[in-house]
C-alpha positions as CSV (number, residue, x, y, z in Angstrom):
1,M,-8.7,-13.8,-17.2
2,E,-6.5,-16.7,-16.1
3,D,-4.8,-16.5,-12.7
4,I,-1.4,-16.5,-14.3
5,D,-2.3,-13.6,-16.5
6,A,-3.7,-11.6,-13.5
7,I,-0.6,-12.2,-11.4
8,A,1.6,-11.3,-14.4
9,L,0.2,-7.8,-14.3
10,L,2.1,-7.2,-11.0
11,Q,5.4,-7.4,-12.9
12,D,4.8,-3.7,-13.8
13,P,6.4,-1.8,-11.0
14,V,3.7,0.9,-10.8
15,R,0.9,-1.6,-10.7
16,R,2.8,-3.6,-8.0
17,R,3.3,-0.4,-5.9
18,L,-0.4,0.5,-6.2
19,Y,-1.6,-3.0,-5.4
20,E,0.7,-3.4,-2.4
21,Y,-0.4,0.0,-1.0
22,V,-4.1,-0.7,-1.4
23,A,-3.7,-4.3,-0.1
24,A,-1.9,-3.0,3.0
25,Q,-4.8,-0.8,4.1
26,D,-7.8,-2.0,6.1
27,R,-10.1,0.5,4.4
28,E,-11.0,1.7,0.9
29,V,-8.4,3.9,-0.9
30,G,-9.1,6.7,-3.3
31,R,-7.2,7.4,-6.5
32,N,-5.5,10.5,-5.2
33,E,-4.2,8.7,-2.1
34,A,-3.0,5.7,-4.1
35,A,-1.3,7.9,-6.7
36,E,0.6,9.9,-4.0
37,A,1.7,6.6,-2.3
38,A,3.0,5.2,-5.6
39,G,4.6,8.4,-6.6
40,V,2.7,8.7,-9.9
41,A,0.1,11.0,-11.5
42,R,-3.5,10.5,-10.7
43,T,-4.5,9.7,-14.3
44,L,-1.8,7.0,-14.5
45,A,-2.8,5.6,-11.1
46,A,-6.4,5.4,-12.2
47,F,-5.5,3.5,-15.4
48,H,-3.5,0.9,-13.5
49,L,-6.0,0.6,-10.6
50,D,-8.7,-0.2,-13.1
51,K,-6.5,-2.8,-14.8
52,L,-6.1,-4.4,-11.4
53,V,-9.8,-4.4,-10.9
54,D,-10.4,-6.0,-14.3
55,A,-7.9,-8.7,-13.3
56,G,-9.7,-9.4,-10.1
57,L,-6.9,-8.3,-7.9
58,L,-8.7,-5.3,-6.5
59,E,-12.4,-4.4,-6.0
60,A,-13.8,-1.0,-6.8
61,G,-16.6,1.0,-5.3
62,S,-17.7,4.6,-4.8
63,R,-18.2,6.9,-1.8
64,R,-17.8,10.5,-0.8
65,L,-14.3,10.9,0.6
66,T,-15.3,14.2,2.4
67,G,-17.4,12.2,4.9
68,R,-20.3,14.6,4.3
69,S,-23.6,13.9,2.7
70,G,-26.4,16.0,1.1
71,P,-26.2,19.1,-1.1
72,G,-22.6,20.4,-1.5
73,A,-21.0,17.2,-0.3
74,G,-19.5,16.6,-3.8
75,R,-19.7,13.6,-6.1
76,P,-18.8,10.1,-4.9
77,A,-15.2,9.2,-5.8
78,K,-14.0,5.8,-7.0
79,V,-12.3,3.8,-4.2
80,Y,-10.4,0.5,-4.2
81,R,-9.7,-2.3,-1.8
82,R,-8.1,-5.7,-2.1
83,S,-10.2,-8.4,-3.7
84,A,-11.4,-11.3,-1.6
85,A,-10.7,-13.6,-4.5
86,E,-7.7,-15.9,-4.2
87,L,-5.4,-16.4,-7.1
88,G,-2.7,-19.0,-7.4
89,V,-0.5,-20.6,-10.0
90,S,1.1,-24.1,-9.9
91,V,3.1,-25.7,-12.6
92,P,2.2,-28.6,-13.0
93,A,-1.3,-28.2,-11.7
94,R,-1.9,-29.2,-8.1
95,D,-5.0,-29.1,-5.9
96,Y,-3.9,-28.9,-2.3
97,R,-7.1,-27.0,-1.3
98,T,-9.3,-30.0,-2.0
99,A,-6.9,-32.3,-0.1
100,A,-6.9,-29.9,2.8
101,G,-10.7,-29.7,2.8
102,L,-11.0,-33.5,2.8
103,L,-8.5,-33.9,5.6
104,A,-10.3,-31.3,7.6
105,E,-13.6,-33.0,7.0
106,A,-12.2,-36.3,8.2
107,A,-10.6,-34.8,11.3
108,E,-13.8,-33.0,12.3
109,S,-15.9,-36.1,11.8
110,A,-13.5,-38.2,13.9
111,G,-13.3,-35.5,16.6
112,L,-9.5,-35.1,16.2
113,D,-9.4,-31.5,17.2
114,M,-7.0,-32.0,20.1
115,E,-4.7,-34.3,18.0
116,L,-4.6,-31.7,15.2
117,Q,-3.8,-28.9,17.7
118,D,-1.0,-31.0,19.3
119,A,0.5,-31.5,15.8
120,A,0.2,-27.8,15.0
121,R,1.8,-26.8,18.3
122,R,4.8,-29.2,17.5
123,R,5.1,-27.7,14.1
124,G,5.1,-24.2,15.5
125,R,7.9,-25.1,17.9
126,A,9.9,-26.6,15.0
127,L,9.5,-23.3,13.0
128,R,10.2,-21.1,16.0
129,G,13.9,-20.5,15.4
130,G,15.0,-17.5,17.4
131,V,11.7,-15.8,18.1
132,G,12.3,-13.6,21.1
133,G,9.5,-11.0,21.2
134,L,6.6,-9.4,19.4
135,G,8.8,-7.8,16.7
136,E,10.6,-11.0,15.8
137,L,7.3,-12.9,15.9
138,A,5.8,-10.4,13.4
139,E,8.8,-10.9,11.1
140,V,8.3,-14.7,11.1
141,L,4.5,-14.3,10.5
142,A,5.1,-11.8,7.7
143,G,7.3,-14.4,6.0
144,R,4.5,-16.9,6.3
145,G,1.9,-14.6,4.7
146,Y,0.0,-13.5,7.8
147,E,0.5,-9.7,7.0
148,P,1.0,-8.7,10.7
149,V,0.4,-5.2,12.0
150,V,0.7,-3.8,15.5
151,D,-2.3,-1.7,16.4
152,D,-2.4,1.4,18.7
153,A,-2.9,-0.8,21.7
154,G,0.3,-2.7,21.0
155,V,-1.6,-5.9,19.9
156,L,-0.3,-7.8,16.9
157,R,-3.0,-8.6,14.5
158,M,-2.9,-10.3,11.1
159,R,-4.6,-9.0,8.0
160,N,-4.4,-12.3,6.2
161,C,-5.2,-15.9,7.2
162,P,-3.1,-18.3,5.2
163,F,-5.8,-21.0,5.8
164,H,-8.7,-18.8,4.9
165,A,-10.5,-21.1,2.4
166,V,-10.5,-24.1,4.7
167,A,-11.1,-22.0,7.8
168,E,-14.4,-20.7,6.2
169,E,-15.6,-24.3,5.8
170,F,-14.4,-25.7,9.1
171,P,-13.9,-22.6,11.4
172,P,-13.5,-24.3,14.9
173,L,-11.2,-26.9,13.6
174,V,-8.9,-24.7,11.5
175,C,-8.9,-21.7,13.9
176,G,-8.0,-24.0,16.8
177,M,-5.2,-25.4,14.6
178,N,-4.0,-21.9,13.8
179,L,-4.0,-20.8,17.4
180,A,-2.0,-23.9,18.4
181,L,0.5,-23.3,15.6
182,L,1.1,-19.7,16.7
183,E,1.3,-20.8,20.4
184,G,4.1,-23.2,19.5
185,L,5.8,-20.5,17.4
186,A,5.6,-18.0,20.3
187,E,6.5,-20.4,23.1
188,G,9.1,-19.0,25.4
189,S,9.2,-15.6,23.7
190,G,7.3,-13.6,26.3
191,V,4.3,-13.3,23.9
192,R,0.8,-14.4,24.6
193,V,-1.3,-15.7,21.7
194,R,-5.0,-15.7,22.0
195,M,-8.2,-16.0,20.0
196,D,-9.7,-12.6,19.0
197,P,-11.8,-13.1,15.8
198,R,-12.7,-9.9,13.9
199,P,-14.3,-9.5,10.5
200,G,-11.7,-9.4,7.8
201,W,-8.8,-10.3,10.1
202,C,-7.1,-13.6,11.1
203,C,-8.8,-15.0,14.2
204,V,-5.6,-15.0,16.3
205,A,-3.9,-12.0,18.0
206,A,-0.7,-11.7,20.0
207,E,0.6,-9.3,22.6
208,P,3.4,-9.2,25.3
209,S,2.4,-11.5,28.2
210,K,1.5,-9.9,31.5
211,N,4.5,-11.6,33.2
212,N,6.8,-10.3,30.6
213,E,5.6,-6.7,31.2
214,D,6.2,-6.9,34.9
């Protein structure tokens, strides 16, 4: 299926609600839970979830939702999570990913890490606007595709890295750039940005600075 056809599936309001709910979780989601979240019947949710799997927008698996194993634990249920695949549409066709990869390769070969971080920090300052705390920083990051969430410890983490494809190929270079960008964005806001790489999450986290808490 072409990317444009897959993305077009999200025009259906039920599919969009189901996709957005599953994508917002950092775990697998069963059909009953997804149906309840979308406000539809389980059979209808199952139909649309499987369409999203066929389109490559979601991935499906199976596990026992009871958390038990052995006799009497019940049959495994079908579960869903957001696909790791990236889909995009550009009219006319563009290939910015290749350009970004080539520029990253050249910067890494030339040892331009610090120059790239300085440029990223300046760009973050230019994008800063009126960021004045963790909540406002989260709003700005949400608008830039980071999918921020605040965990139980009050730390702002991002489910998505907008630079994921290039970061996988050049992790130190791109993660350093990302950190500098967010440092510039958070400068003067009472928020401390730091590296905290975790599987499946953006490598950067943010929290109120110690001085701001005191």
